LOLUM-159736 format. One record per atom (N, C-alpha, C): residue number from 1; residue in one letter; atom name; x, y, z. Coordinates in Angstrom, 3 decimals. Each point is the difference from the previous one (the first is absolute). Layout:
BEGIN
{site NUM,"A","CA",{X,Y,Z}},
...
This chain:
BEGIN
{site 1,"M","N",{0.844,-1.175,0.000}},
{site 1,"M","CA",{-0.844,1.175,0.000}},
{site 1,"M","C",{0.889,1.238,0.000}},
{site 2,"P","N",{-0.300,0.991,-0.833}},
{site 2,"P","CA",{0.820,1.217,-0.055}},
{site 2,"P","C",{0.063,0.757,1.318}},
{site 3,"A","N",{-1.016,-0.143,0.843}},
{site 3,"A","CA",{0.012,0.693,1.289}},
{site 3,"A","C",{1.178,-0.467,0.846}},
{site 4,"N","N",{0.375,-1.267,-0.114}},
{site 4,"N","CA",{1.142,-0.510,0.760}},
{site 4,"N","C",{1.281,0.704,-0.420}},
{site 5,"L","N",{0.183,0.199,-1.279}},
{site 5,"L","CA",{1.214,0.670,-0.488}},
{site 5,"L","C",{0.040,1.456,0.436}},
{site 6,"A","N",{-1.144,0.646,0.038}},
{site 6,"A","CA",{-0.066,1.407,0.378}},
{site 6,"A","C",{-0.044,0.195,1.512}},
{site 7,"G","N",{-0.202,-1.064,0.756}},
{site 7,"G","CA",{-0.076,0.099,1.447}},
{site 7,"G","C",{-1.323,0.555,0.497}},
{site 8,"L","N",{-1.054,-0.147,-0.793}},
{site 8,"L","CA",{-1.322,0.507,0.383}},
{site 8,"L","C",{-0.757,-1.045,0.800}},
{site 9,"P","N",{-0.776,0.440,0.994}},
{site 9,"P","CA",{-0.842,-0.959,0.714}},
{site 9,"P","C",{-1.144,-0.456,-0.916}},
{site 10,"A","N",{-0.286,-1.287,0.003}},
{site 10,"A","CA",{-1.055,-0.552,-0.852}},
{site 10,"A","C",{-0.641,-1.184,0.701}},
{site 11,"M","N",{-1.251,-0.286,-0.378}},
{site 11,"M","CA",{-0.692,-1.167,0.545}},
{site 11,"M","C",{-1.021,-0.491,-1.007}},
{site 12,"S","N",{-0.383,-1.238,0.179}},
{site 12,"S","CA",{-1.051,-0.607,-0.802}},
{site 12,"S","C",{-1.011,-0.611,0.950}},
{site 13,"I","N",{-1.294,0.307,-0.233}},
{site 13,"I","CA",{-1.045,-0.562,0.844}},
{site 13,"I","C",{-0.990,-0.761,-0.878}},
{site 14,"P","N",{-0.563,-1.084,0.505}},
{site 14,"P","CA",{-0.997,-0.734,-0.779}},
{site 14,"P","C",{-1.280,0.828,-0.129}},
{site 15,"C","N",{-0.615,-0.049,-1.185}},
{site 15,"C","CA",{-1.215,0.804,-0.186}},
{site 15,"C","C",{-1.123,-0.778,-0.683}},
{site 16,"G","N",{0.163,-1.295,-0.177}},
{site 16,"G","CA",{-1.070,-0.792,-0.594}},
{site 16,"G","C",{0.522,-1.162,-0.804}},
{site 17,"T","N",{-0.881,-0.544,-0.820}},
{site 17,"T","CA",{0.355,-1.124,-0.859}},
{site 17,"T","C",{-0.665,0.167,-1.361}},
{site 18,"V","N",{0.534,-0.700,-0.989}},
{site 18,"V","CA",{-0.606,-0.069,-1.328}},
{site 18,"V","C",{-0.084,-1.467,-0.397}},
{site 19,"K","N",{-0.975,-0.315,-0.823}},
{site 19,"K","CA",{-0.124,-1.375,-0.501}},
{site 19,"K","C",{0.619,-0.070,-1.389}},
{site 20,"E","N",{0.890,-0.943,-0.163}},
{site 20,"E","CA",{0.716,-0.180,-1.261}},
{site 20,"E","C",{0.139,-1.486,-0.263}},
{site 21,"G","N",{-0.548,-0.468,-1.086}},
{site 21,"G","CA",{0.129,-1.410,-0.369}},
{site 21,"G","C",{-0.540,-0.953,1.047}},
{site 22,"G","N",{-1.091,0.376,0.671}},
{site 22,"G","CA",{-0.579,-0.855,1.019}},
{site 22,"G","C",{0.707,0.065,1.341}},
{site 23,"M","N",{1.006,0.851,0.114}},
{site 23,"M","CA",{0.727,0.160,1.267}},
{site 23,"M","C",{-0.233,1.401,0.552}},
{site 24,"E","N",{0.099,0.130,1.310}},
{site 24,"E","CA",{-0.109,1.301,0.645}},
{site 24,"E","C",{1.403,0.466,0.378}},
{site 25,"L","N",{0.425,1.125,-0.573}},
{site 25,"L","CA",{1.353,0.507,0.215}},
{site 25,"L","C",{-0.024,1.266,0.856}},
{site 26,"P","N",{0.967,0.156,0.904}},
{site 26,"P","CA",{0.034,1.194,0.841}},
{site 26,"P","C",{0.468,1.229,-0.781}},
{site 27,"V","N",{-0.499,1.166,0.412}},
{site 27,"V","CA",{0.405,1.271,-0.591}},
{site 27,"V","C",{0.556,0.863,1.122}},
{site 28,"G","N",{1.120,0.662,-0.262}},
{site 28,"G","CA",{0.614,0.877,0.982}},
{site 28,"G","C",{0.045,1.432,-0.481}},
{site 29,"F","N",{0.008,0.925,0.942}},
{site 29,"F","CA",{0.074,1.429,-0.272}},
{site 29,"F","C",{1.349,0.476,0.508}},
{site 30,"Q","N",{0.811,0.579,-0.878}},
{site 30,"Q","CA",{1.336,0.441,0.389}},
{site 30,"Q","C",{0.031,1.510,0.172}},
{site 31,"M","N",{0.656,0.435,1.069}},
{site 31,"M","CA",{0.116,1.429,0.290}},
{site 31,"M","C",{1.458,0.352,0.265}},
{site 32,"T","N",{0.376,1.202,-0.391}},
{site 32,"T","CA",{1.330,0.538,0.260}},
{site 32,"T","C",{-0.166,1.393,0.595}},
{site 33,"A","N",{0.796,0.316,0.985}},
{site 33,"A","CA",{-0.062,1.312,0.656}},
{site 33,"A","C",{1.316,0.749,-0.223}},
{site 34,"P","N",{-0.012,1.303,0.228}},
{site 34,"P","CA",{1.249,0.778,-0.097}},
{site 34,"P","C",{0.988,-0.425,1.090}},
{site 35,"H","N",{1.242,0.403,-0.178}},
{site 35,"H","CA",{1.035,-0.285,1.003}},
{site 35,"H","C",{-0.452,0.454,1.385}},
{site 36,"F","N",{0.267,-0.835,0.996}},
{site 36,"F","CA",{-0.253,0.289,1.416}},
{site 36,"F","C",{-1.481,0.234,0.325}},
{site 37,"R","N",{-0.920,-0.540,-0.820}},
{site 37,"R","CA",{-1.434,0.149,0.266}},
{site 37,"R","C",{-0.658,-1.354,0.217}},
{site 38,"E","N",{0.663,-0.852,0.765}},
{site 38,"E","CA",{-0.568,-1.290,0.351}},
{site 38,"E","C",{-1.326,0.173,0.737}},
{site 39,"D","N",{-0.108,1.080,0.782}},
{site 39,"D","CA",{-1.239,0.248,0.731}},
{site 39,"D","C",{-1.189,0.150,-0.954}},
{site 40,"L","N",{0.184,0.726,-1.071}},
{site 40,"L","CA",{-1.053,0.181,-0.999}},
{site 40,"L","C",{-0.352,-1.324,-0.671}},
{site 41,"L","N",{0.991,-0.767,-0.329}},
{site 41,"L","CA",{-0.200,-1.291,-0.648}},
{site 41,"L","C",{-0.767,-0.951,0.914}},
{site 42,"L","N",{0.379,-0.074,1.265}},
{site 42,"L","CA",{-0.667,-0.899,0.931}},
{site 42,"L","C",{-1.421,0.442,0.297}},
{site 43,"K","N",{-0.250,1.294,0.150}},
{site 43,"K","CA",{-1.356,0.487,0.220}},
{site 43,"K","C",{-0.897,-0.327,-1.190}},
{site 44,"T","N",{0.497,0.211,-1.201}},
{site 44,"T","CA",{-0.775,-0.278,-1.210}},
{site 44,"T","C",{-0.248,-1.499,-0.144}},
{site 45,"G","N",{1.010,-0.803,0.221}},
{site 45,"G","CA",{-0.154,-1.460,-0.078}},
{site 45,"G","C",{-1.000,-0.515,1.008}},
{site 46,"F","N",{0.035,0.538,1.210}},
{site 46,"F","CA",{-0.938,-0.427,1.031}},
{site 46,"F","C",{-1.426,0.390,-0.382}},
{site 47,"A","N",{-0.189,1.205,-0.511}},
{site 47,"A","CA",{-1.336,0.466,-0.390}},
{site 47,"A","C",{-0.569,-0.836,-1.150}},
{site 48,"L","N",{0.833,-0.340,-0.964}},
{site 48,"L","CA",{-0.463,-0.784,-1.148}},
{site 48,"L","C",{-0.231,-1.470,0.367}},
{site 49,"G","N",{0.689,-0.470,1.017}},
{site 49,"G","CA",{-0.116,-1.402,0.400}},
{site 49,"G","C",{-1.226,-0.309,0.831}},
{site 50,"K","N",{-0.737,1.004,0.406}},
{site 50,"K","CA",{-1.193,-0.205,0.831}},
{site 50,"K","C",{-1.125,-0.619,-0.791}},
């Protein structure tokens, strides 16, 4: 992930599933925050995960 190279805080949270070929596959939502804004990233992730 490019965020790792740039040193940006990032996270992925599960947000649902899709059906493909008779199987149910997980879908994730990826977020990246500015440098030193882990607080913003965690607040947003927590709000979306409810």
